[in-house]
MDAnalysis code that builds the backbone (N, CA, C; Angstrom):
import MDAnalysis as mda
import numpy as np

u = mda.Universe.empty(702, n_residues=234, atom_resindex=np.repeat(np.arange(234), 3), trajectory=True)
u.add_TopologyAttr("name", ["N", "CA", "C"] * 234)
u.add_TopologyAttr("resid", np.arange(1, 235))
u.add_TopologyAttr("resname", ["MET", "LEU", "ASP", "GLY", "ARG", "CYS", "VAL", "ARG", "LEU", "THR", "GLN", "GLY", "ARG", "TYR", "ASP", "GLU", "ALA", "THR", "ILE", "TYR", "GLY", "GLU", "ASP", "PRO", "GLY", "ALA", "VAL", "ALA", "SER", "GLY", "PHE", "ALA", "ALA", "HIS", "ALA", "LEU", "ALA", "ARG", "LEU", "HIS", "VAL", "VAL", "ASP", "LEU", "ASP", "GLY", "ALA", "ARG", "ALA", "GLY", "GLU", "THR", "ARG", "ASN", "GLY", "ASP", "ALA", "ILE", "ARG", "ASP", "ILE", "VAL", "SER", "GLY", "VAL", "GLY", "ALA", "ILE", "PRO", "VAL", "GLN", "LEU", "GLY", "GLY", "GLY", "ILE", "ARG", "THR", "VAL", "ALA", "ALA", "VAL", "GLU", "THR", "ALA", "LEU", "ALA", "LEU", "GLY", "VAL", "ASP", "ARG", "VAL", "ILE", "LEU", "GLY", "THR", "VAL", "ALA", "LEU", "ARG", "ASP", "PRO", "GLU", "LEU", "VAL", "ARG", "GLU", "ALA", "ALA", "ARG", "ARG", "HIS", "PRO", "ARG", "GLN", "ILE", "VAL", "VAL", "GLY", "ILE", "ASP", "ALA", "ARG", "ASP", "GLY", "ARG", "VAL", "ALA", "VAL", "GLU", "GLY", "TRP", "ILE", "GLU", "ALA", "SER", "ASP", "ALA", "LEU", "ALA", "VAL", "ASP", "VAL", "ALA", "LYS", "ARG", "PHE", "GLU", "ASP", "ALA", "GLY", "VAL", "ALA", "ALA", "ILE", "VAL", "TYR", "THR", "ASP", "ILE", "ALA", "ARG", "ASP", "GLY", "MET", "LEU", "THR", "GLY", "PRO", "ASN", "PHE", "ASP", "ALA", "THR", "ALA", "ALA", "LEU", "ALA", "ASP", "ALA", "ILE", "GLY", "ILE", "PRO", "VAL", "ILE", "LEU", "SER", "GLY", "GLY", "VAL", "SER", "SER", "GLU", "ALA", "ASP", "VAL", "VAL", "ARG", "ALA", "ALA", "THR", "TYR", "THR", "GLU", "ARG", "GLY", "VAL", "SER", "GLY", "ALA", "ILE", "VAL", "GLY", "ARG", "ALA", "ILE", "TYR", "THR", "GLY", "ALA", "VAL", "ASP", "ILE", "GLY", "ARG", "THR", "LEU", "GLU", "LYS", "LEU", "SER", "CYS"])
u.atoms.positions = np.array([
    [-6.349, -3.909, -1.914],
    [-4.968, -3.702, -1.140],
    [-4.500, -2.555, -0.778],
    [-3.829, -2.404, 0.209],
    [-3.284, -1.209, 0.678],
    [-1.980, -1.776, 1.307],
    [-0.714, -1.197, 1.062],
    [0.471, -1.719, 1.533],
    [0.855, -3.237, 1.721],
    [0.131, -4.021, 0.688],
    [0.293, -5.314, 0.507],
    [-0.572, -5.964, 1.404],
    [-1.773, -5.445, 2.164],
    [-2.722, -6.198, 2.950],
    [-3.925, -5.934, 2.328],
    [-4.857, -6.858, 3.072],
    [-6.302, -6.854, 2.583],
    [-7.059, -5.687, 3.485],
    [-7.546, -4.792, 2.773],
    [-7.977, -3.882, 3.481],
    [-9.593, -3.395, 3.026],
    [-10.363, -2.440, 3.640],
    [-11.404, -1.798, 2.997],
    [-11.455, -0.386, 3.362],
    [-11.710, 0.540, 2.724],
    [-11.964, 1.712, 2.921],
    [-13.310, 2.171, 3.347],
    [-13.706, 3.389, 3.908],
    [-15.041, 3.825, 4.179],
    [-15.341, 5.170, 3.194],
    [-15.984, 4.963, 2.370],
    [-16.001, 5.980, 1.293],
    [-14.902, 6.606, 0.439],
    [-14.158, 5.477, 0.309],
    [-12.650, 5.762, -0.472],
    [-11.799, 6.535, 0.324],
    [-12.136, 6.768, 1.778],
    [-10.985, 7.588, 2.644],
    [-9.741, 6.775, 2.874],
    [-8.675, 6.966, 2.261],
    [-7.626, 6.256, 2.711],
    [-7.265, 6.002, 4.165],
    [-7.369, 7.296, 5.243],
    [-7.144, 7.404, 6.215],
    [-8.301, 6.560, 7.441],
    [-9.291, 5.864, 6.614],
    [-10.028, 5.100, 7.227],
    [-10.205, 3.621, 6.503],
    [-9.214, 3.034, 6.777],
    [-8.803, 1.896, 6.110],
    [-8.868, 0.590, 7.476],
    [-9.617, -0.253, 7.060],
    [-9.788, -1.357, 8.065],
    [-9.056, -2.529, 7.711],
    [-8.090, -3.051, 8.183],
    [-7.370, -4.230, 7.787],
    [-7.678, -5.527, 7.938],
    [-7.941, -6.520, 7.040],
    [-8.741, -7.689, 7.228],
    [-7.739, -8.615, 6.774],
    [-6.509, -8.670, 6.502],
    [-5.762, -9.924, 6.194],
    [-4.266, -9.217, 5.867],
    [-3.246, -9.853, 6.272],
    [-2.064, -9.389, 6.195],
    [-1.450, -10.215, 4.951],
    [-2.272, -11.279, 4.354],
    [-1.692, -12.206, 3.346],
    [-2.720, -12.046, 2.544],
    [-2.799, -11.292, 1.370],
    [-3.756, -11.496, 0.045],
    [-3.789, -13.057, -0.438],
    [-2.556, -13.532, -0.502],
    [-2.688, -14.937, -1.259],
    [-3.707, -15.703, -0.445],
    [-3.370, -15.940, 0.684],
    [-4.099, -16.745, 1.698],
    [-5.849, -16.341, 2.073],
    [-6.117, -14.972, 1.747],
    [-7.291, -14.781, 1.813],
    [-7.974, -15.285, 0.574],
    [-7.400, -14.811, -0.552],
    [-7.801, -15.174, -1.817],
    [-8.174, -16.973, -1.739],
    [-7.133, -17.601, -1.208],
    [-7.339, -18.993, -1.172],
    [-8.784, -19.525, -0.555],
    [-8.826, -18.576, 0.817],
    [-10.236, -18.978, 1.437],
    [-11.381, -18.399, 0.361],
    [-11.284, -17.562, -0.255],
    [-12.465, -17.324, -1.291],
    [-12.499, -18.287, -2.168],
    [-11.441, -18.960, -2.482],
    [-11.508, -19.937, -3.644],
    [-11.993, -21.264, -3.221],
    [-12.497, -21.633, -2.070],
    [-13.335, -22.625, -1.740],
    [-14.554, -22.651, -1.993],
    [-15.177, -21.364, -2.737],
    [-16.369, -21.644, -2.958],
    [-16.432, -21.101, -4.597],
    [-17.633, -21.318, -5.317],
    [-17.533, -21.268, -6.739],
    [-18.015, -20.090, -7.236],
    [-16.982, -19.134, -6.818],
    [-16.962, -17.910, -7.143],
    [-17.007, -17.508, -8.766],
    [-17.898, -16.586, -9.299],
    [-17.803, -16.192, -10.508],
    [-16.588, -15.557, -11.071],
    [-16.089, -14.598, -10.053],
    [-14.863, -13.706, -10.385],
    [-14.363, -13.424, -9.088],
    [-13.050, -12.810, -8.492],
    [-12.840, -12.073, -8.015],
    [-12.313, -10.819, -8.116],
    [-12.666, -9.891, -7.452],
    [-12.348, -8.262, -7.502],
    [-11.319, -7.914, -6.692],
    [-10.486, -7.344, -7.384],
    [-9.279, -6.710, -6.555],
    [-9.078, -5.468, -6.849],
    [-8.753, -4.192, -6.016],
    [-8.369, -2.983, -6.241],
    [-7.019, -3.138, -5.457],
    [-6.078, -2.470, -6.353],
    [-4.614, -1.919, -5.930],
    [-4.763, -0.372, -5.312],
    [-5.049, -0.144, -4.167],
    [-5.320, 1.480, -3.790],
    [-4.231, 1.837, -3.888],
    [-3.085, 1.237, -3.349],
    [-1.649, 2.026, -3.672],
    [-1.816, 2.735, -5.041],
    [-1.993, 1.791, -5.971],
    [-1.729, 2.083, -7.207],
    [-3.026, 3.004, -7.687],
    [-3.787, 2.836, -7.212],
    [-4.917, 3.851, -7.687],
    [-4.519, 5.510, -7.190],
    [-3.831, 5.397, -6.084],
    [-3.316, 6.467, -5.521],
    [-1.794, 7.277, -6.576],
    [-1.241, 6.235, -6.666],
    [0.093, 6.438, -7.456],
    [0.013, 6.604, -8.761],
    [-1.062, 6.110, -9.685],
    [-1.413, 5.836, -11.022],
    [-0.425, 4.807, -11.578],
    [0.101, 4.028, -10.787],
    [0.466, 3.043, -11.273],
    [0.626, 1.443, -10.456],
    [0.535, 0.032, -10.985],
    [0.487, -0.728, -10.203],
    [1.529, -0.808, -9.136],
    [1.131, -1.190, -7.803],
    [2.103, -1.098, -6.693],
    [2.181, -2.247, -5.986],
    [1.451, -3.327, -6.447],
    [1.163, -4.631, -5.617],
    [1.312, -5.848, -6.559],
    [2.229, -5.685, -7.156],
    [2.365, -6.936, -7.988],
    [2.732, -8.560, -7.500],
    [3.475, -8.317, -6.355],
    [3.609, -9.534, -5.819],
    [2.491, -10.431, -5.221],
    [1.802, -9.180, -4.621],
    [0.680, -9.613, -4.200],
    [-0.539, -10.213, -4.962],
    [-0.657, -9.338, -6.100],
    [-1.551, -9.750, -7.133],
    [-1.147, -11.134, -7.558],
    [0.086, -11.408, -8.011],
    [0.528, -12.706, -8.154],
    [0.094, -13.951, -7.339],
    [0.313, -13.699, -6.142],
    [-0.221, -14.465, -5.042],
    [-1.701, -14.739, -5.038],
    [-2.220, -13.812, -5.156],
    [-3.842, -13.829, -5.448],
    [-4.069, -14.700, -6.591],
    [-3.548, -14.374, -7.709],
    [-4.128, -15.367, -8.705],
    [-3.760, -16.748, -8.662],
    [-2.577, -16.992, -8.018],
    [-2.285, -18.482, -7.542],
    [-3.053, -18.829, -6.495],
    [-3.752, -18.117, -5.569],
    [-4.250, -18.301, -4.533],
    [-6.023, -19.112, -4.956],
    [-6.396, -18.489, -6.347],
    [-7.602, -18.503, -6.477],
    [-7.521, -19.805, -7.745],
    [-6.637, -20.041, -7.973],
    [-6.943, -21.246, -9.162],
    [-7.330, -21.040, -10.525],
    [-8.491, -21.637, -10.510],
    [-9.416, -21.463, -11.912],
    [-10.252, -20.199, -11.912],
    [-10.367, -19.438, -10.750],
    [-11.456, -18.370, -10.442],
    [-10.865, -17.223, -11.073],
    [-11.527, -16.755, -12.399],
    [-10.848, -15.350, -13.015],
    [-10.668, -14.163, -11.919],
    [-9.666, -13.523, -12.151],
    [-9.429, -12.154, -11.163],
    [-9.822, -10.769, -11.971],
    [-10.297, -10.028, -11.707],
    [-10.590, -8.490, -12.324],
    [-9.736, -7.745, -11.227],
    [-8.706, -6.779, -11.921],
    [-8.213, -6.045, -11.015],
    [-8.219, -4.496, -11.635],
    [-8.045, -3.491, -10.676],
    [-8.267, -2.035, -10.970],
    [-7.238, -1.642, -9.988],
    [-7.296, -0.458, -10.229],
    [-6.262, 0.782, -9.472],
    [-5.025, 1.251, -9.938],
    [-4.940, 2.501, -10.514],
    [-3.874, 3.046, -11.312],
    [-3.563, 2.563, -12.328],
    [-4.549, 1.721, -13.148],
    [-4.038, 1.278, -14.475],
    [-4.501, 2.542, -15.704],
    [-3.496, 3.045, -16.168],
    [-3.817, 4.244, -16.973],
    [-3.281, 4.496, -18.383],
    [-2.383, 3.501, -18.679],
    [-1.657, 3.403, -19.960],
    [-1.952, 2.055, -20.444],
    [-1.739, 2.093, -22.009],
    [-2.106, 0.476, -22.511],
    [-0.734, -0.070, -22.167],
    [0.401, 0.245, -21.706],
    [1.400, -0.749, -21.303],
    [1.360, -1.179, -19.884],
    [0.646, -0.326, -19.029],
    [0.217, -0.746, -17.872],
    [-0.878, -1.865, -17.787],
    [-2.058, -1.614, -18.782],
    [-2.768, -2.926, -19.172],
    [-2.062, -4.206, -19.336],
    [-0.831, -4.247, -20.239],
    [-0.400, -5.137, -20.608],
    [0.468, -5.811, -19.438],
    [0.908, -4.897, -18.680],
    [1.588, -5.457, -17.401],
    [0.607, -5.978, -16.216],
    [-0.432, -5.787, -16.434],
    [-1.275, -6.045, -15.538],
    [-1.944, -7.574, -15.929],
    [-2.306, -7.558, -16.850],
    [-2.643, -9.029, -17.815],
    [-1.454, -9.805, -17.685],
    [-0.194, -9.449, -17.664],
    [0.828, -10.255, -17.633],
    [1.018, -11.030, -16.035],
    [0.404, -10.162, -15.034],
    [0.256, -10.858, -13.740],
    [-0.357, -11.959, -13.377],
    [-1.343, -12.221, -14.719],
    [-2.298, -13.517, -14.541],
    [-3.639, -13.099, -14.221],
    [-4.186, -11.830, -14.319],
    [-5.323, -11.476, -14.305],
    [-6.172, -11.604, -15.520],
    [-7.543, -11.818, -15.426],
    [-8.244, -11.906, -16.530],
    [-8.723, -10.832, -17.049],
    [-9.300, -9.789, -16.263],
    [-9.799, -8.572, -16.528],
    [-8.942, -7.524, -15.913],
    [-9.036, -6.199, -16.732],
    [-8.207, -5.211, -16.086],
    [-9.259, -3.931, -16.121],
    [-9.307, -3.243, -14.774],
    [-10.431, -2.231, -14.914],
    [-9.816, -0.711, -14.959],
    [-10.379, -0.109, -15.934],
    [-9.915, 1.325, -15.992],
    [-10.945, 2.160, -15.787],
    [-10.482, 3.184, -14.821],
    [-11.194, 4.106, -14.024],
    [-11.076, 5.336, -14.426],
    [-9.970, 5.827, -13.760],
    [-9.579, 7.572, -14.096],
    [-9.570, 7.881, -15.769],
    [-8.956, 6.992, -16.276],
    [-8.308, 7.115, -17.484],
    [-10.069, 7.169, -18.550],
    [-10.744, 6.503, -18.228],
    [-11.970, 6.180, -18.842],
    [-12.525, 7.708, -18.928],
    [-12.381, 8.551, -18.172],
    [-12.851, 9.920, -18.080],
    [-11.926, 10.762, -18.999],
    [-10.503, 10.759, -18.648],
    [-9.830, 11.398, -19.119],
    [-9.184, 10.982, -20.562],
    [-9.247, 10.034, -20.819],
    [-8.744, 9.273, -21.955],
    [-9.544, 8.380, -22.945],
    [-10.754, 8.513, -23.366],
    [-11.500, 7.449, -23.603],
    [-10.752, 6.730, -24.851],
    [-10.127, 7.205, -25.630],
    [-9.499, 6.557, -26.661],
    [-8.657, 5.325, -26.308],
    [-7.774, 5.663, -25.414],
    [-7.126, 4.496, -24.651],
    [-7.734, 3.405, -24.237],
    [-8.923, 3.595, -23.646],
    [-9.842, 2.421, -23.482],
    [-10.327, 1.690, -24.454],
    [-10.447, 2.385, -25.581],
    [-11.014, 1.639, -26.830],
    [-9.538, 0.926, -27.316],
    [-8.671, 1.542, -27.357],
    [-7.423, 1.050, -27.962],
    [-7.102, -0.486, -27.179],
    [-7.301, -0.187, -25.755],
    [-6.953, -1.540, -25.045],
    [-7.766, -2.415, -25.362],
    [-9.313, -2.177, -25.530],
    [-10.232, -3.094, -25.870],
    [-10.146, -3.832, -27.320],
    [-9.667, -2.990, -27.778],
    [-9.394, -3.614, -29.293],
    [-8.128, -4.849, -29.234],
    [-7.244, -4.495, -28.342],
    [-6.081, -5.398, -27.995],
    [-6.538, -6.545, -27.243],
    [-7.512, -6.182, -26.567],
    [-7.895, -7.444, -25.595],
    [-9.325, -7.367, -25.329],
    [-9.876, -8.214, -26.381],
    [-11.286, -8.281, -26.560],
    [-12.008, -8.618, -25.364],
    [-13.017, -8.131, -24.654],
    [-13.842, -8.771, -23.544],
    [-12.867, -8.702, -22.170],
    [-11.695, -8.174, -22.105],
    [-10.757, -8.313, -20.899],
    [-10.898, -6.732, -20.457],
    [-11.327, -5.787, -20.818],
    [-11.328, -4.291, -20.089],
    [-12.679, -4.050, -19.803],
    [-12.699, -3.536, -18.370],
    [-13.807, -3.230, -17.936],
    [-13.547, -1.691, -17.745],
    [-14.618, -0.906, -17.650],
    [-14.772, 0.303, -17.311],
    [-15.116, 0.324, -15.765],
    [-14.515, 1.284, -14.778],
    [-14.806, 1.442, -13.591],
    [-15.393, 2.770, -13.398],
    [-16.746, 2.933, -13.005],
    [-17.204, 4.388, -12.931],
    [-17.621, 4.420, -11.054],
    [-16.873, 5.414, -10.827],
    [-17.152, 5.627, -9.284],
    [-17.816, 6.945, -9.234],
    [-18.892, 6.969, -8.542],
    [-19.415, 8.425, -8.470],
    [-20.294, 8.564, -7.283],
    [-20.237, 9.968, -6.966],
    [-20.937, 10.475, -6.006],
    [-22.098, 11.370, -6.706],
    [-23.147, 11.126, -6.033],
    [-24.639, 11.863, -6.572],
    [-24.802, 11.764, -8.171],
    [-24.038, 10.800, -8.866],
    [-24.139, 10.431, -10.110],
    [-23.162, 11.165, -10.799],
    [-22.132, 11.865, -10.257],
    [-21.129, 12.543, -10.958],
    [-19.761, 11.581, -10.373],
    [-18.883, 11.371, -11.437],
    [-17.610, 10.580, -11.639],
    [-16.397, 11.242, -10.829],
    [-15.985, 10.535, -9.840],
    [-14.865, 10.644, -9.008],
    [-13.536, 10.058, -9.624],
    [-12.313, 10.592, -9.512],
    [-11.152, 9.772, -10.165],
    [-9.919, 10.132, -9.190],
    [-8.918, 9.488, -10.006],
    [-7.904, 9.531, -8.852],
    [-7.910, 8.811, -7.405],
    [-8.483, 7.639, -7.641],
    [-8.868, 6.780, -6.383],
    [-9.873, 7.485, -5.510],
    [-10.511, 8.002, -6.009],
    [-11.759, 8.688, -5.364],
    [-11.487, 9.792, -4.596],
    [-10.109, 10.462, -5.006],
    [-9.657, 11.750, -4.259],
    [-10.185, 12.770, -4.886],
    [-10.533, 12.783, -6.278],
    [-10.908, 14.279, -7.058],
    [-12.397, 13.906, -7.673],
    [-13.052, 14.990, -7.610],
    [-14.294, 14.972, -8.110],
    [-14.129, 15.543, -9.726],
    [-15.309, 15.252, -10.240],
    [-15.361, 15.919, -11.896],
    [-16.955, 16.248, -11.854],
    [-17.258, 16.728, -13.080],
    [-18.296, 17.428, -13.261],
    [-19.301, 16.289, -14.231],
    [-18.416, 15.363, -14.654],
    [-19.146, 14.213, -15.602],
    [-20.221, 13.454, -15.083],
    [-21.216, 13.357, -15.612],
    [-22.265, 12.103, -15.330],
    [-22.034, 11.252, -15.704],
    [-22.100, 10.116, -14.709],
    [-21.527, 8.726, -14.809],
    [-22.375, 8.078, -16.120],
    [-23.377, 8.438, -16.286],
    [-24.303, 7.924, -17.561],
    [-23.672, 8.290, -18.757],
    [-23.328, 9.466, -19.148],
    [-22.707, 9.890, -19.810],
    [-21.121, 9.446, -20.317],
    [-20.338, 9.118, -19.305],
    [-18.973, 8.390, -19.266],
    [-19.433, 7.013, -19.807],
    [-20.288, 6.234, -19.256],
    [-20.467, 4.822, -19.741],
    [-21.128, 4.833, -21.257],
    [-21.728, 5.814, -21.561],
    [-22.249, 5.714, -22.919],
    [-21.129, 5.958, -24.082],
    [-20.013, 6.328, -23.761],
    [-18.866, 6.545, -24.449],
    [-18.286, 5.427, -24.883],
    [-18.639, 4.257, -24.353],
    [-18.037, 3.132, -24.419],
    [-19.052, 1.877, -25.134],
    [-19.991, 2.442, -25.728],
    [-21.199, 1.547, -26.069],
    [-20.678, 0.567, -27.117],
    [-19.726, 1.201, -28.014],
    [-19.255, 0.423, -29.114],
    [-18.000, -0.032, -29.073],
    [-17.208, -0.161, -27.905],
    [-15.649, -0.154, -27.572],
    [-15.361, -1.653, -27.525],
    [-16.415, -2.341, -27.080],
    [-16.304, -3.830, -27.120],
    [-15.630, -4.044, -25.636],
    [-16.101, -3.119, -24.401],
    [-15.517, -3.685, -23.204],
    [-16.546, -4.772, -22.508],
    [-16.016, -5.348, -21.641],
    [-16.900, -6.568, -21.018],
    [-17.817, -6.138, -20.164],
    [-17.561, -5.038, -19.255],
    [-18.475, -4.644, -18.301],
    [-18.543, -3.261, -17.689],
    [-19.434, -2.752, -17.214],
    [-19.408, -1.339, -16.430],
    [-19.258, -1.725, -14.830],
    [-18.310, -1.370, -13.892],
    [-18.307, -1.503, -12.564],
    [-18.819, -0.279, -12.307],
    [-20.139, -0.093, -11.638],
    [-20.368, 1.053, -11.064],
    [-20.551, 1.429, -9.524],
    [-19.795, 2.104, -8.914],
    [-19.588, 2.129, -7.540],
    [-20.223, 3.414, -6.965],
    [-21.146, 3.220, -6.113],
    [-21.667, 4.618, -5.731],
    [-20.699, 4.877, -4.037],
    [-19.981, 5.882, -4.252],
    [-18.879, 6.079, -3.148],
    [-19.618, 6.401, -2.017],
    [-20.534, 7.027, -2.072],
    [-21.377, 7.177, -0.697],
    [-21.886, 5.934, 0.122],
    [-22.032, 4.656, -0.690],
    [-22.621, 3.678, -0.086],
    [-21.262, 2.867, 0.427],
    [-20.173, 2.748, -0.373],
    [-19.129, 1.930, -0.327],
    [-18.740, 1.858, 1.097],
    [-18.419, 0.772, 1.602],
    [-17.742, 0.610, 2.878],
    [-18.798, 1.074, 3.903],
    [-20.051, 1.153, 3.713],
    [-20.767, 1.628, 4.879],
    [-21.981, 0.585, 5.526],
    [-22.000, -0.579, 4.387],
    [-22.867, -1.402, 4.905],
    [-24.257, -1.120, 5.268],
    [-24.517, -0.083, 4.345],
    [-25.811, 0.527, 4.605],
    [-26.739, 0.177, 3.450],
    [-26.342, -0.595, 2.201],
    [-27.364, -1.247, 1.248],
    [-26.954, -0.515, -0.096],
    [-26.697, -0.948, -1.323],
    [-26.288, -0.695, -2.439],
    [-27.067, 0.357, -2.762],
    [-26.731, 1.294, -3.999],
    [-28.006, 2.079, -4.697],
    [-28.384, 1.472, -5.711],
    [-29.261, 0.812, -5.406],
    [-30.150, -0.345, -6.558],
    [-30.537, 0.747, -7.457],
    [-31.308, 1.780, -7.131],
    [-31.930, 2.515, -8.246],
    [-31.152, 3.148, -9.291],
    [-29.928, 3.859, -8.646],
    [-28.963, 4.245, -9.707],
    [-28.499, 3.479, -10.640],
    [-28.178, 2.251, -10.061],
    [-27.516, 1.356, -11.027],
    [-28.262, 0.469, -11.943],
    [-29.357, 0.492, -11.520],
    [-30.337, -0.175, -12.589],
    [-30.745, 0.798, -13.634],
    [-30.768, 2.147, -13.074],
    [-30.786, 3.433, -14.195],
    [-29.979, 3.407, -15.327],
    [-28.752, 3.056, -14.533],
    [-27.397, 3.137, -15.634],
    [-27.479, 2.021, -16.642],
    [-27.805, 0.856, -15.951],
    [-28.151, -0.352, -17.049],
    [-28.949, -0.204, -18.039],
    [-30.167, 0.327, -17.520],
    [-30.886, 0.614, -18.676],
    [-31.095, 1.463, -19.962],
    [-29.852, 2.361, -19.290],
    [-29.485, 3.490, -20.337],
    [-28.293, 3.066, -21.298],
    [-27.699, 1.823, -21.133],
    [-26.583, 1.497, -22.040],
    [-26.643, -0.238, -22.239],
    [-26.141, -0.527, -23.274],
    [-26.062, -2.026, -23.549],
    [-25.015, -2.988, -22.926],
    [-24.190, -2.076, -22.222],
    [-23.191, -3.093, -21.781],
    [-23.506, -3.608, -20.362],
    [-23.052, -4.741, -19.982],
    [-23.439, -5.339, -18.640],
    [-22.853, -4.474, -17.500],
    [-23.853, -4.196, -16.453],
    [-23.245, -3.093, -15.249],
    [-23.147, -4.104, -13.980],
    [-22.171, -4.226, -13.360],
    [-21.859, -4.795, -12.121],
    [-22.050, -3.761, -11.160],
    [-22.786, -4.160, -9.795],
    [-23.270, -3.215, -8.727],
    [-21.951, -3.332, -7.708],
    [-21.727, -1.872, -7.155],
    [-20.748, -2.046, -6.194],
    [-20.868, -1.147, -5.325],
    [-20.486, -1.133, -4.041],
    [-20.564, -0.191, -3.073],
    [-21.730, -0.459, -2.214],
    [-21.782, -0.686, -1.022],
    [-22.857, -0.729, 0.111],
    [-23.355, -2.314, 0.415],
    [-22.722, -3.171, -0.114],
    [-23.579, -4.352, 0.049],
    [-23.318, -4.731, 1.367],
    [-24.473, -4.979, 2.163],
    [-24.415, -5.287, 3.739],
    [-25.144, -6.634, 3.999],
    [-25.775, -7.220, 3.193],
    [-26.337, -8.665, 3.505],
    [-26.483, -9.429, 2.438],
    [-26.916, -10.756, 2.716],
    [-27.311, -11.472, 1.636],
    [-28.353, -11.271, 1.054],
    [-29.299, -10.621, 1.499],
    [-30.571, -10.206, 0.756],
    [-30.078, -8.956, 0.214],
    [-29.194, -8.245, 0.299],
    [-28.888, -7.141, -0.958],
    [-28.097, -7.982, -2.123],
    [-27.299, -9.270, -2.076],
    [-26.828, -9.774, -3.202],
    [-28.015, -10.374, -3.959],
    [-28.942, -11.109, -3.361],
    [-30.095, -11.613, -3.758],
    [-31.137, -10.883, -4.598],
    [-31.467, -9.628, -3.952],
    [-32.004, -8.711, -4.510],
    [-31.224, -8.106, -5.897],
    [-30.097, -7.959, -5.689],
    [-29.220, -7.390, -7.128],
    [-29.377, -8.307, -8.130],
    [-29.468, -9.784, -7.941],
    [-30.075, -10.728, -8.885],
    [-31.311, -10.325, -9.628],
    [-32.228, -9.879, -9.106],
    [-33.311, -9.492, -9.557],
    [-33.598, -8.321, -10.606],
    [-32.358, -7.871, -10.671],
    [-32.073, -6.711, -11.817],
    [-31.348, -7.365, -12.940],
    [-31.179, -8.621, -12.970],
    [-30.544, -9.038, -14.153],
    [-31.119, -8.773, -15.561],
    [-32.320, -9.016, -15.391],
    [-32.909, -8.731, -16.957],
    [-32.778, -7.115, -17.434],
    [-32.644, -6.108, -16.498],
    [-32.368, -4.657, -16.648],
    [-30.948, -4.431, -16.999],
    [-29.887, -5.371, -17.263],
    [-28.674, -5.513, -17.440],
    [-27.547, -5.401, -16.181],
    [-28.237, -5.701, -15.018],
    [-27.162, -5.708, -13.868],
    [-26.852, -7.056, -14.057],
    [-25.369, -7.363, -14.433],
    [-24.925, -8.778, -14.383],
    [-24.280, -9.443, -13.004],
    [-23.996, -8.676, -12.231],
    [-23.320, -9.106, -11.038],
    [-23.106, -7.987, -9.794],
    [-22.549, -8.562, -8.458],
    [-22.654, -7.585, -7.397],
    [-21.066, -7.930, -6.829],
    [-20.511, -6.851, -6.367],
    [-19.245, -7.220, -5.609],
    [-19.610, -6.814, -4.366],
    [-19.074, -8.005, -3.410],
    [-19.269, -7.657, -2.055],
    [-17.731, -7.691, -1.405],
    [-17.662, -6.791, -0.659],
    [-16.522, -6.526, 0.045],
    [-16.401, -6.702, 1.507],
    [-16.722, -5.684, 2.089],
    [-16.324, -5.786, 3.835],
    [-17.613, -6.403, 4.247],
    [-18.442, -6.702, 3.712],
    [-19.689, -7.809, 4.281],
    [-19.308, -9.101, 4.413],
    [-18.258, -9.317, 3.542],
    [-17.934, -10.947, 3.715],
    [-17.067, -10.904, 4.761],
    [-16.072, -9.849, 4.957],
    [-15.103, -10.219, 6.040],
    [-15.504, -9.574, 7.086],
    [-16.705, -9.088, 7.578],
    [-17.089, -9.017, 9.118],
    [-18.226, -10.147, 8.984],
    [-18.688, -11.050, 8.019],
    [-19.667, -12.557, 8.181],
    [-20.938, -11.855, 7.878],
    [-21.282, -10.819, 7.545],
    [-22.684, -10.120, 7.328],
    [-23.168, -11.253, 5.876],
    [-22.250, -11.614, 5.014],
    [-22.523, -12.144, 4.116],
    [-21.699, -13.437, 4.082],
    [-22.420, -14.824, 3.998],
    [-21.630, -15.890, 4.190],
    [-21.663, -16.373, 2.316],
    [-20.271, -16.322, 2.165],
    [-20.454, -16.728, 0.489],
    [-21.143, -17.946, 0.249],
    [-21.179, -19.063, 0.844],
    [-21.452, -20.203, 0.512],
    [-23.081, -20.299, 0.552],
    [-23.651, -19.753, 1.627],
    [-24.846, -19.725, 1.852],
    [-25.553, -18.673, 1.195],
    [-25.177, -17.814, 0.541],
    [-25.514, -16.832, -0.456],
    [-25.475, -17.349, -1.922],
    [-24.516, -18.069, -2.000],
    [-24.403, -18.867, -3.575],
    [-25.635, -19.844, -3.677],
    [-26.056, -20.366, -2.437],
    [-26.936, -21.334, -2.651],
    [-28.504, -20.743, -2.708],
    [-28.522, -19.323, -1.980],
    [-29.711, -18.991, -2.284],
    [-30.097, -18.287, -3.642],
    [-28.685, -17.941, -4.573],
    [-28.846, -17.478, -5.704],
    [-29.134, -18.774, -6.760],
    [-28.779, -19.986, -6.414],
    [-29.155, -21.223, -7.049],
    [-30.480, -21.655, -7.047],
    [-31.414, -21.150, -6.113],
    [-32.592, -21.501, -5.815],
    [-33.634, -21.026, -6.989],
])
């Protein structure tokens, strides 16, 4: 979400946002017509500002999807902010920038809220980017992930920024390699462009890849949710 609307960025660039919906709650209700495992929401204003900025829209989304759990990321960088996010009704909170800068805060949040904390690792060429993908670091994604092996986090969302929003296909190799290196479930993100990509992602389950996030491809029609779920159940 950006300015209260459903958007997709291209490689994390805020100046290249495509608007796909003016009413996030209504969009979420449409998604809820399918048996989705989870809805992934990013507060892009929050990621840039360092605090949640779309609280009303997030409540509308939670209400719109009913029993489908929602995970939220974007600008959540304190334990208090985690509490605020969970109070909006989301099931999981994604911590990204703070996972690099203050791993103990992530551990504390995970202690207070077991299985409700997800670490978001966004990387270019294997190195972590923070502050809503605006700032690059020298930290390797795998090294950051390993810090949380015993923290009790629910999952790692691994996003290849170079693929995100490009519809060029995910970085399966890097995602699977990360999953091989840690014992935490890894969710693939960035670049899913077709139903075949989702089906292929499911073949990495035994290596620790527990899911795939699909964004722009749903809005453009490249991925039909119902048909894809049928393929995965075969």
